[in-house]
N, C-alpha and C positions, 0 to 999 in steps of 0.2 A: 504494500499500499504506499503510495507516494506521500512524502512529508508535506504538510501545509502549515505555514507559519502564520501567526496572527499579525495584523497590522500594528498592534500596540508594540510588539517586539521591534518592528522596523522603526517606529517612531522613537522608541527609547534609544536605539542604536544611533539614530541620526542626532539626537541630543547629546549622546556620548561623543560623537565626532565634534560637535560644536564646542563642548566644554574643553576639549583638548586642542582647540585651535586649528582644526582641519575641516571646516564646514564644507569645503568643496568636494569632499568625499561623498556627500549626499547625492544620490542619483537624481537627475533632473534639477540640479541646483541652478537657480536663476535669479534675476534681479527682482522681479515682481513678487515671486512666491517666498523668497528667502532673504534676500539682501535688503530690500526696501523696508520690510517690517522691522528689522533690527537697526536700521538707520533712523527710524522715526523718533525715538527718544532723544537722541543727540541733536537732530535737526530741530525738534520742538524746543529743546533747551536753548539753542543758539538763537532761534527766532524770537522767543519770548524774552531772553536776556537782552536783546537789542532794544527792547522797549525802555531800557534805562535812559536811552537818548531823549525820551519824551519828558523826563523829569526836568522841570524848568530850573535852569541854572541860577536864576534870580530869586528862587524861593528862599524863605527863611530857613535857618539851619535845622530846626526841629522838624519843620514841614517837609523839607527836602529828604531828611533821613527817613521819615515815615513812608514817603513815596517810594524811596529806594528799597526799604524793607518790604513793602507790599509787593513790589515787582519781583524781589528775590524769592519771597515765599510762594507766590503764584508760579514762578518758573520751576522751582523745585517740585511743587505739588503736581504740576502738569507732567513734568519729567517722570515722576514715579507712576502716575496713572497711565501714561502712555506705555511705559516699560511693562506694566502689568498687563495691559491690553494686548500688546504684540507678543507676549511670551508664548502664546499658543499659535503664533504665525497665522493671523487671519488672512483669508484670500480676498484680495482687492480686485474690484472690477477695473476695466480700462479707464472708465470715467473717474473713478476714485483716484487712481494713480496719477492721471493728468491733473486733477484738482490739487492733490498734495504737492506735486512738483511745481505747479504754477503758483501756489500760495507761498512756497519757500522762495521761488525766484522773484516774487513781487516784494518780499520783505526788505531787501537792501535798498530798494527805491522808495517804498511806501513809508518806511520809518523816518528817513531824513526829511521827506516832504511833509510828514505829519509834524515833525519837530519844527520845521520851517513855519508851518501854519500856527503852531502853538506859541512859539516864541515871538512871532511877528518880526522876524529878522529881515534885514534888508538883503542879505546874501544867503545862499543856500548853506546847509550845515557843512562844516569843514571849511567854510570861507570861499570855496570855489568848486567848480566842476571836478577838480582833481580829488577833493575830499569825498565827493559822492562816488567817483570811480574807485577810490580806495575802499569804500564801504562795499561796493559790488565785488571787488576782487577778494576781499576778506570772506564774504559769504560763499563765493565760488571755491576758494581754497578749503573752507570748512567742509563743503559738500564733497569735494574730491577726497579729502583725508578720511571723512566718515565712510565714504563708499569703499575705499581700499581697506579700512579697518574692519568693516562689516563683511566684506567679500572674503577676506583671508583670515578672519578671526584674530587680528593682531592683538586685541585686548586679552584674549585668553592665552595666546602665546606669550605675551609679556608677563602675565600673572604666573604662568607655569615656570617661566624662566627665573623669575624672582623667587619662587617657591624652592627652586633647586639651587639657589645661590649658596646655601650652607653646604650642601653636598659638593657643589663645584669648587668652593673654597677649600674644603678638606682635600679634595682630589688634586686641586692645583698645587696646594702647599706640599703634598706628598710627592708630586712629580717635580716640583721646583727643586727639591733637594737633590734630584738626579739630573735635571735639565739645566739648572742654573750655571754650572761650569761651562757648558757648551754655549749658552746664551752670552755669558760674560766674555768668552773667548771671541765671539763675533762682535760685541759692542763695546767692550771695556776700553780698547785702545782708541776708539773714536771719541770717547768721552774726554780724553786728554789731548785732543787735537786742537791746536791754536786756531787753524782756519775755521773749524766748526764753531768755536766760541765767537769768532768775529762775525760769522754769518748769523748766528743766533742772537747776537747783541743788536743787530739791525733788522732782523726779520720780524714782521708783525705777527700777532697771535692768530689772526684769521688765516694766514698762510700756513702756520703750523697746524692749525685745525684741518685744513684741506689735505695736508700731507698724511695726518692720522687717518682721515676718511679714506684716502687712497690706499693705505695699508689695510684698512678694514674691507675695502672692495676687493682687494687681491685675495684676502682670506675667504670671502664669500664666493668668489669665482672658483677657487680651489675646492671649496665645499660642494659647489654645483657640479663640478666635473666628477667628484667622488660620489655624489648622490646618484648620478646616472648609472654608475657601475653597480651600486648597491641595489638599485631598483631592478636592474636586469638580473642580478643574482637572486633576489627574493622571488621574482616571477618564475624562476626555474625551480624553486623549492616550495611548492604549494601542496606538500604532502599532508595527509590527515593528522599525524601527530603534531606537526608544526602549527597547523591551523587550530587544533584543539588547545594547545598551550597558549596561543595568542589570544583566544577568546575567553580565557579564564578571567573572572572578575569584570566581565562586560555583560551587557544585556543579551549577548548571544551564548552565554556560558552553558545554558541548558539545551541548546539546539543540537540534535543528533547529526553531526557533520557527516558521518558515514552514509546516512540516507540521502544527503544532498549530492554526494559523489560516489555512486556505486562502484565506479571503476578505481576508486582510491586516489584520484588526482583531480584537482580543480583546474579549470581552464583559465589561464592568466588573461585579464582584461587590460588592454593598454590604457595608461593614464592620459587624460587630456592635458593640454598645456596649462590650464588653470590649476589642475590638481598637482602637477609637478611644481609649479611656482609656489603653491601653498606648502608642500613638503620642504621646498628649498628655504622658505621663510622660517619654517619650524626648525630646520637644521641651523640656519644662519643666526636665529635668535639665541639658541643655546650656545653656539660657538662664540658669538660676540660677547655674551655674558661671561663665559669662561676666559676669553681673551682679555676682557676688562679686568678680571681678577688678577691675571698674570701681569698685565700692564701696570696695575696699581702697585703690586709688589716690586716690580722693577723700577718704577718711578720713585718709590720710597728709598730703595737701595741707592740709586744714583744721586738722589738729593742728599742722603746721609753721607755718601762718599765725598760728594763735592764740598759739603760743609766741613768735613774732617781734613781733607787733603788740599783743596784749592783755596788758598788764602787770597784776600783782596789784592795783594801785590802781584801774586801769580796771575790772577784773572786779568788785571790791568796790563801785564806784560803780554799775555796771549792776545788780548783784544787790540792792544795798541793805543788805548785811551781808557779813561775812567769808565768802568762798567756802569750801565744803566741799572738803577735799583728797582726792585719790584715795588709796585704800589701797595699791595697787601702785606708784603714782607720786606720792609725797607732794608733789612740787614742782608738780604739774599739778592745777588745779581740776577737780573731777569734772564740773562744768557744761560745761567745754571738751570733755571726752571724750564726754559725752552729746550735746552739740551736733554734734560731728563725726560721731558715729554716726548721728544722725537725718538730717542733711543728706546723708551718704554713701548711706544707704538710699534717700532720696528721689531723689537724683541718679542712682543706678543704675537705679531703676525708670523714671525719665524717659528715660534712655539706652536701656534695653531696649525700651520701647514705641516710641521714635523709630526704632530700628533696624529695626522691622518695618513702619513706615509711610513713612519717608523713602526715596526711590528710591535715592539715592546710598549711604546707610548700609546699606540692605538688601542691595545687591549684594556688599558686602565682609563684612558682619557676620552677616546673617541667612540669606543664600542657602546657605552650606555646610551649615547644619543642615537646611534644607528639602530640599536636594538628597539628603541621606541618607534622609529620610523618603520622598521620591519614589521612591528606589531600592527601599526596602522594599516599597512598594505595587506597583511593577512586578514585582519578584521574586515577590511573593505571587500576582499574577495568573498568571504562568507556572507557579508551583508548583501552583496549583489545576488548571491544564490538564494538567500532567504527571501529577499524582496520579490524575486520572480515567483516564489511559491505563495506569497500573500495574496488572497483573493482580491482585495481592493486595489492592488498595484497593477493588476492585469489590465492593459488598455489605457494606462496613464496614471503616473504616480502622483501628479499634483493634486488631482481630485481626491484621491485616496487620502493624502495628507490632510486636506481640508476637512474631509468627513470625520477624521479621527482626532480633531483638535482637542475636544474636551476629554475624550478617553485617554489620549496620550498624556495630558496634563495631570489627570487623576492618578496615573501610574508613574509619576515622576519619581525616579529613584532617589 
């Protein structure tokens, strides 16, 4: 007798994907059915918070603060209510979608014009058309950022990365005891280079920040190349024991996997570009958090080394002039801080790439992240097989999801 899964199991599995920051693993994942409902709380918050502009600037102190407090309370209350409403992923009609997007698009123009009418100003808010254009650009940037965050589950990925920070710190400190000699061999001599101190004394902080971002981009590109190899390897190992182990402590734990694949092997389903990018973001988030831990340790080491070894006279001799002092730490040359930042960024990039290629480092540093991604791929394969057996999913998954809104919420784990 063929196995038939309940739609509630499918819904719980989809929420499991969302909580782990991989919502694109949901079959039929789209803007209207999945992304827009999750965007609404943030968009409503920004739209209502913009009403602060309507508070008259000429109001008395107490009256003005009362108005600001009223706007803040209303904004938070609406944010909570909208979040509770969209938790069940309501299905919006085309007219509703157009109305919601049009209302948000009108806010950056409507609010300044309403403020212009309320204040009776001679010029538009912001003093010119440039101010109004800046308001429009801000709302557009918020929409794009919210769209990306909701599409790829960036909030959940960030929360999980922070939750693993303690583990990452313990793991990184353990590995630094073995990797620090190699890192120092690559970077230590650069720290005592006069030409580098001269460059760091004149280089602005924004340029240093761009260099660190470049190092991070190189680490992400290396992770992306490695991720493709891991995905191909997992797709070749979809045996029943592997899938059963991956589904433990998930909504699919009680599913008889052997009845889904009588021949003992699942057929690998190729990932879409959106799903691959989501997994890459998952990998990159964890990698960058670990790299930040390593970079912080290296920055502290180089700063302590500079304070102990590099005297003000030595720094002046290397630079050729009196070093520029830091604004926050007047006793510390700014060249020392920039030097430590640059070498810490380079060292963390080198350490991150090495952890993916060196067999010993990979086992302790990179393997836990890859194991989590492998589990997502295995659960996704079982989820697709289970979803095909669910009666409501035959002939279209979106309607089945909508029909089960209340039932899925009632069985929320």
